[in-house]
VMD Tcl script that builds the backbone (N, CA, C; Angstrom):
set m [mol new atoms 294]
animate dup $m
set s [atomselect $m all]
$s set {name element resname resid chain x y z} {
  {N N MET 1 A 0.938 -1.426 -0.510}
  {CA C MET 1 A 0.058 0.066 -0.061}
  {C C MET 1 A 0.953 1.147 -0.149}
  {N N THR 2 A 0.879 1.890 -0.870}
  {CA C THR 2 A 1.269 3.435 -1.104}
  {C C THR 2 A 0.720 4.675 0.363}
  {N N GLU 3 A 1.668 4.937 0.481}
  {CA C GLU 3 A 1.425 6.408 1.578}
  {C C GLU 3 A 0.611 7.329 0.637}
  {N N PRO 4 A -0.064 8.207 1.011}
  {CA C PRO 4 A -0.616 8.812 0.236}
  {C C PRO 4 A 0.204 10.083 -0.173}
  {N N ASP 5 A 0.240 11.108 -1.075}
  {CA C ASP 5 A 1.417 12.116 -0.960}
  {C C ASP 5 A 1.266 13.569 -0.436}
  {N N PRO 6 A 2.040 14.117 0.404}
  {CA C PRO 6 A 1.348 15.015 0.476}
  {C C PRO 6 A 0.909 16.869 0.516}
  {N N ASP 7 A 1.722 16.508 -1.459}
  {CA C ASP 7 A 1.593 17.641 -1.673}
  {C C ASP 7 A 0.331 17.507 -2.723}
  {N N GLU 8 A -0.551 16.608 -2.515}
  {CA C GLU 8 A -2.067 16.186 -2.938}
  {C C GLU 8 A -3.337 16.725 -2.376}
  {N N PRO 9 A -3.891 17.814 -3.737}
  {CA C PRO 9 A -4.450 18.057 -2.962}
  {C C PRO 9 A -5.568 17.759 -2.302}
  {N N VAL 10 A -6.307 17.670 -1.236}
  {CA C VAL 10 A -7.462 16.598 -0.763}
  {C C VAL 10 A -8.958 17.624 -0.787}
  {N N ALA 11 A -10.020 16.857 -1.228}
  {CA C ALA 11 A -11.421 16.904 -1.630}
  {C C ALA 11 A -11.280 17.511 -0.371}
  {N N ILE 12 A -12.811 18.615 0.028}
  {CA C ILE 12 A -12.856 18.434 1.541}
  {C C ILE 12 A -14.409 18.998 1.159}
  {N N PRO 13 A -15.023 18.677 1.850}
  {CA C PRO 13 A -16.935 18.516 1.673}
  {C C PRO 13 A -17.150 20.026 1.806}
  {N N ILE 14 A -18.477 20.755 1.472}
  {CA C ILE 14 A -17.944 22.239 1.475}
  {C C ILE 14 A -19.922 22.671 1.889}
  {N N THR 15 A -19.786 22.411 3.775}
  {CA C THR 15 A -21.132 22.345 3.959}
  {C C THR 15 A -20.958 23.717 5.003}
  {N N GLY 16 A -19.711 24.927 5.060}
  {CA C GLY 16 A -20.580 25.747 6.198}
  {C C GLY 16 A -19.647 25.142 7.119}
  {N N GLU 17 A -19.156 24.414 7.319}
  {CA C GLU 17 A -17.866 24.186 8.249}
  {C C GLU 17 A -16.542 23.497 8.072}
  {N N LEU 18 A -15.622 23.997 8.460}
  {CA C LEU 18 A -14.342 24.042 8.173}
  {C C LEU 18 A -13.551 23.746 9.775}
  {N N ASP 19 A -12.447 22.807 9.319}
  {CA C ASP 19 A -12.362 22.444 10.565}
  {C C ASP 19 A -10.820 22.395 10.189}
  {N N LEU 20 A -9.584 23.454 10.239}
  {CA C LEU 20 A -8.089 23.714 9.959}
  {C C LEU 20 A -7.010 22.534 11.042}
  {N N HIS 21 A -7.531 21.604 12.216}
  {CA C HIS 21 A -6.960 20.853 12.939}
  {C C HIS 21 A -5.867 19.494 11.771}
  {N N THR 22 A -5.983 19.979 10.937}
  {CA C THR 22 A -5.142 18.833 9.642}
  {C C THR 22 A -4.570 19.351 9.071}
  {N N PHE 23 A -4.424 20.654 9.045}
  {CA C PHE 23 A -4.079 21.611 7.964}
  {C C PHE 23 A -2.576 22.575 8.490}
  {N N ARG 24 A -1.071 22.738 8.230}
  {CA C ARG 24 A -0.483 23.238 8.565}
  {C C ARG 24 A -0.685 24.323 8.088}
  {N N PRO 25 A 0.305 25.707 9.023}
  {CA C PRO 25 A 0.362 27.093 9.306}
  {C C PRO 25 A 0.172 27.596 7.895}
  {N N ASN 26 A 0.729 27.274 6.632}
  {CA C ASN 26 A 1.311 27.833 5.836}
  {C C ASN 26 A -0.035 28.019 4.376}
  {N N GLU 27 A -0.619 26.895 5.095}
  {CA C GLU 27 A -1.653 26.378 4.076}
  {C C GLU 27 A -2.952 27.002 4.394}
  {N N ILE 28 A -3.154 27.796 5.573}
  {CA C ILE 28 A -4.311 28.334 5.805}
  {C C ILE 28 A -4.987 29.114 5.419}
  {N N ALA 29 A -4.030 30.093 4.837}
  {CA C ALA 29 A -4.489 31.592 3.895}
  {C C ALA 29 A -5.652 30.743 2.418}
  {N N ALA 30 A -4.529 29.811 1.713}
  {CA C ALA 30 A -5.441 29.786 0.541}
  {C C ALA 30 A -6.470 29.196 0.873}
  {N N LEU 31 A -6.375 28.251 2.154}
  {CA C LEU 31 A -7.488 27.252 2.627}
  {C C LEU 31 A -8.705 27.980 2.273}
  {N N LEU 32 A -8.649 29.100 3.384}
  {CA C LEU 32 A -9.473 30.601 3.721}
  {C C LEU 32 A -10.209 30.794 2.812}
  {N N ASP 33 A -9.869 31.254 1.717}
  {CA C ASP 33 A -9.563 31.501 0.393}
  {C C ASP 33 A -10.606 30.788 -0.899}
  {N N ASP 34 A -9.840 29.423 -0.406}
  {CA C ASP 34 A -10.758 28.855 -1.911}
  {C C ASP 34 A -11.730 28.186 -1.180}
  {N N TYR 35 A -11.823 27.424 0.557}
  {CA C TYR 35 A -13.035 27.085 1.011}
  {C C TYR 35 A -14.077 28.116 0.825}
  {N N PHE 36 A -14.137 29.523 0.964}
  {CA C PHE 36 A -15.100 30.805 0.956}
  {C C PHE 36 A -15.290 30.920 -0.482}
  {N N ALA 37 A -14.400 30.915 -1.106}
  {CA C ALA 37 A -15.120 30.773 -2.296}
  {C C ALA 37 A -16.385 29.895 -3.223}
  {N N GLU 38 A -15.709 28.949 -2.750}
  {CA C GLU 38 A -16.402 27.483 -2.711}
  {C C GLU 38 A -17.956 27.291 -2.149}
  {N N CYS 39 A -17.998 28.472 -1.019}
  {CA C CYS 39 A -19.093 28.166 -0.175}
  {C C CYS 39 A -20.292 29.352 -1.042}
  {N N ARG 40 A -19.336 30.023 -1.684}
  {CA C ARG 40 A -19.884 32.033 -2.282}
  {C C ARG 40 A -20.620 31.220 -3.359}
  {N N LYS 41 A -20.471 30.163 -3.716}
  {CA C LYS 41 A -20.958 29.350 -4.726}
  {C C LYS 41 A -22.079 28.782 -5.122}
  {N N ARG 42 A -22.541 28.558 -3.589}
  {CA C ARG 42 A -23.155 27.789 -3.019}
  {C C ARG 42 A -23.898 28.646 -2.093}
  {N N GLY 43 A -24.089 29.254 -2.445}
  {CA C GLY 43 A -25.412 30.159 -1.543}
  {C C GLY 43 A -24.967 30.489 -0.111}
  {N N ILE 44 A -23.547 30.006 0.920}
  {CA C ILE 44 A -23.469 29.523 1.603}
  {C C ILE 44 A -22.749 31.022 2.225}
  {N N ILE 45 A -23.322 31.229 2.830}
  {CA C ILE 45 A -22.775 32.558 3.400}
  {C C ILE 45 A -21.969 32.580 5.150}
  {N N ARG 46 A -22.805 31.869 5.578}
  {CA C ARG 46 A -21.831 31.694 7.398}
  {C C ARG 46 A -21.726 30.611 6.650}
  {N N VAL 47 A -20.040 30.692 8.197}
  {CA C VAL 47 A -19.912 29.656 8.003}
  {C C VAL 47 A -18.555 29.647 9.501}
  {N N ARG 48 A -18.338 28.398 9.564}
  {CA C ARG 48 A -18.078 27.914 11.193}
  {C C ARG 48 A -17.065 27.353 10.447}
  {N N VAL 49 A -15.273 28.473 11.318}
  {CA C VAL 49 A -14.231 27.967 11.419}
  {C C VAL 49 A -13.901 27.389 12.085}
  {N N VAL 50 A -13.168 26.087 12.212}
  {CA C VAL 50 A -12.494 25.452 13.852}
  {C C VAL 50 A -11.157 25.371 13.586}
  {N N HIS 51 A -10.815 26.122 14.371}
  {CA C HIS 51 A -9.438 26.486 14.522}
  {C C HIS 51 A -9.290 25.783 16.337}
  {N N GLY 52 A -9.901 25.829 16.807}
  {CA C GLY 52 A -9.481 24.716 18.319}
  {C C GLY 52 A -8.157 26.189 19.291}
  {N N LYS 53 A -8.899 25.754 20.672}
  {CA C LYS 53 A -8.534 27.200 21.408}
  {C C LYS 53 A -7.127 26.635 21.931}
  {N N GLY 54 A -6.768 25.744 22.308}
  {CA C GLY 54 A -4.342 25.684 22.126}
  {C C GLY 54 A -4.293 27.209 22.826}
  {N N THR 55 A -3.401 27.403 22.242}
  {CA C THR 55 A -2.113 28.794 22.857}
  {C C THR 55 A -3.171 30.128 21.904}
  {N N GLY 56 A -3.736 29.916 21.214}
  {CA C GLY 56 A -4.114 31.256 20.413}
  {C C GLY 56 A -4.227 31.662 18.868}
  {N N THR 57 A -2.973 30.812 18.776}
  {CA C THR 57 A -2.148 31.313 17.325}
  {C C THR 57 A -2.520 30.496 15.711}
  {N N LEU 58 A -2.813 29.922 16.138}
  {CA C LEU 58 A -3.923 29.515 14.930}
  {C C LEU 58 A -4.674 31.166 15.037}
  {N N ARG 59 A -5.574 30.581 15.915}
  {CA C ARG 59 A -6.900 31.922 15.741}
  {C C ARG 59 A -6.569 33.022 15.611}
  {N N GLU 60 A -5.545 33.708 15.912}
  {CA C GLU 60 A -5.548 34.515 15.416}
  {C C GLU 60 A -5.025 34.933 14.437}
  {N N THR 61 A -3.621 33.711 13.679}
  {CA C THR 61 A -3.445 33.196 12.250}
  {C C THR 61 A -4.651 33.800 11.082}
  {N N VAL 62 A -6.026 33.266 11.811}
  {CA C VAL 62 A -7.310 33.085 10.981}
  {C C VAL 62 A -7.853 34.542 11.016}
  {N N HIS 63 A -7.859 35.276 12.121}
  {CA C HIS 63 A -8.463 36.537 12.056}
  {C C HIS 63 A -7.965 37.638 11.672}
  {N N ALA 64 A -6.686 37.241 11.466}
  {CA C ALA 64 A -5.195 38.361 11.241}
  {C C ALA 64 A -5.873 38.564 9.587}
  {N N HIS 65 A -5.907 36.835 8.631}
  {CA C HIS 65 A -6.247 36.839 7.237}
  {C C HIS 65 A -7.830 36.948 6.865}
  {N N LEU 66 A -8.768 37.030 8.104}
  {CA C LEU 66 A -10.287 37.385 7.891}
  {C C LEU 66 A -10.539 39.193 8.298}
  {N N ARG 67 A -9.024 39.738 8.303}
  {CA C ARG 67 A -9.423 41.371 8.539}
  {C C ARG 67 A -9.190 41.994 7.179}
  {N N ARG 68 A -7.499 41.347 6.580}
  {CA C ARG 68 A -7.356 41.554 5.572}
  {C C ARG 68 A -8.350 41.014 3.900}
  {N N SER 69 A -9.029 40.970 4.130}
  {CA C SER 69 A -10.093 39.756 2.954}
  {C C SER 69 A -10.785 40.929 2.633}
  {N N PRO 70 A -11.352 41.805 1.710}
  {CA C PRO 70 A -12.155 41.712 1.616}
  {C C PRO 70 A -13.465 41.191 1.057}
  {N N GLY 71 A -13.201 40.241 0.932}
  {CA C GLY 71 A -15.288 39.319 0.655}
  {C C GLY 71 A -15.045 38.439 2.293}
  {N N ILE 72 A -15.354 39.553 2.901}
  {CA C ILE 72 A -15.629 38.358 4.669}
  {C C ILE 72 A -16.668 40.205 4.583}
  {N N ALA 73 A -17.137 39.460 4.897}
  {CA C ALA 73 A -18.169 40.918 5.890}
  {C C ALA 73 A -18.472 41.285 7.199}
  {N N GLY 74 A -18.069 39.618 7.971}
  {CA C GLY 74 A -17.447 40.437 9.502}
  {C C GLY 74 A -17.788 38.677 10.122}
  {N N PHE 75 A -17.095 38.846 11.072}
  {CA C PHE 75 A -16.696 37.787 11.826}
  {C C PHE 75 A -16.743 37.852 13.318}
  {N N GLY 76 A -16.646 37.321 14.246}
  {CA C GLY 76 A -16.629 36.837 15.836}
  {C C GLY 76 A -16.568 35.231 16.001}
  {N N LEU 77 A -16.101 35.892 17.235}
  {CA C LEU 77 A -15.815 33.817 18.059}
  {C C LEU 77 A -17.268 33.514 18.306}
  {N N GLY 78 A -16.968 32.621 18.388}
  {CA C GLY 78 A -18.537 31.413 18.275}
  {C C GLY 78 A -19.251 31.174 19.988}
  {N N ASN 79 A -20.326 31.184 19.996}
  {CA C ASN 79 A -20.805 31.244 21.513}
  {C C ASN 79 A -21.095 29.717 22.034}
  {N N GLU 80 A -21.428 29.373 23.079}
  {CA C GLU 80 A -21.134 28.329 23.352}
  {C C GLU 80 A -21.799 26.959 23.081}
  {N N THR 81 A -22.787 27.098 22.138}
  {CA C THR 81 A -23.070 26.154 21.117}
  {C C THR 81 A -22.302 25.882 20.235}
  {N N SER 82 A -21.297 27.027 19.243}
  {CA C SER 82 A -20.905 27.105 18.016}
  {C C SER 82 A -19.199 26.324 18.102}
  {N N GLY 83 A -19.000 26.931 19.512}
  {CA C GLY 83 A -17.856 26.766 19.511}
  {C C GLY 83 A -16.709 26.811 20.840}
  {N N GLY 84 A -17.724 28.078 20.861}
  {CA C GLY 84 A -16.882 29.034 22.173}
  {C C GLY 84 A -15.263 29.903 20.806}
  {N N TRP 85 A -14.652 29.946 21.769}
  {CA C TRP 85 A -13.304 30.877 21.376}
  {C C TRP 85 A -12.393 29.562 20.646}
  {N N GLY 86 A -13.289 29.091 20.283}
  {CA C GLY 86 A -12.189 27.074 19.850}
  {C C GLY 86 A -12.626 27.190 18.419}
  {N N ALA 87 A -13.690 28.340 17.619}
  {CA C ALA 87 A -14.211 28.701 17.194}
  {C C ALA 87 A -14.472 29.697 16.135}
  {N N THR 88 A -14.808 29.974 14.539}
  {CA C THR 88 A -14.458 31.885 14.326}
  {C C THR 88 A -15.828 31.427 13.417}
  {N N MET 89 A -17.241 31.973 14.302}
  {CA C MET 89 A -18.169 32.318 12.935}
  {C C MET 89 A -17.836 33.413 11.783}
  {N N VAL 90 A -17.703 32.685 10.423}
  {CA C VAL 90 A -17.223 34.063 10.042}
  {C C VAL 90 A -19.061 34.171 9.075}
  {N N THR 91 A -18.811 35.514 8.547}
  {CA C THR 91 A -19.929 36.225 7.632}
  {C C THR 91 A -19.510 36.347 6.348}
  {N N LEU 92 A -19.608 36.379 5.005}
  {CA C LEU 92 A -19.266 36.235 3.771}
  {C C LEU 92 A -20.245 37.494 3.430}
  {N N ARG 93 A -19.488 37.742 1.719}
  {CA C ARG 93 A -20.121 38.834 1.898}
  {C C ARG 93 A -20.559 38.283 -0.161}
  {N N ALA 94 A -22.500 37.862 -0.324}
  {CA C ALA 94 A -22.226 37.741 -1.361}
  {C C ALA 94 A -22.113 37.889 -2.493}
  {N N LEU 95 A -21.990 36.560 -3.616}
  {CA C LEU 95 A -21.573 37.441 -4.661}
  {C C LEU 95 A -21.863 38.503 -5.406}
  {N N ASP 96 A -21.522 39.054 -5.898}
  {CA C ASP 96 A -22.401 40.106 -6.735}
  {C C ASP 96 A -23.024 39.768 -7.996}
  {N N SER 97 A -24.194 40.122 -7.922}
  {CA C SER 97 A -25.171 39.195 -8.834}
  {C C SER 97 A -25.353 39.882 -10.205}
  {N N SER 98 A -24.440 40.781 -10.480}
  {CA C SER 98 A -24.368 41.486 -11.849}
  {C C SER 98 A -23.780 40.892 -12.735}
}
mol reanalyze $m
mol bondsrecalc $m
mol representation Tube
mol addrep $m
């Protein structure tokens, strides 16, 4: 049995929830952009990004990227039912209809 190539793309279901635990930090920005683009195509504008609680480094990486992203309408930490400070709830800007 051959090992999977770590550089091969991985298919991720587009469900409105993205768990970042299995991704390398240098993959996060492109992953978020690609995932959000696919969500928009499907009409999903609320996305839960799970980054875990840990030391907060991944959360800060995610938040810094969201602040720079023009496609983001807003974001904030989850509440007690959506992961608390281990998840970020993101509202995407809808695709232009023109």
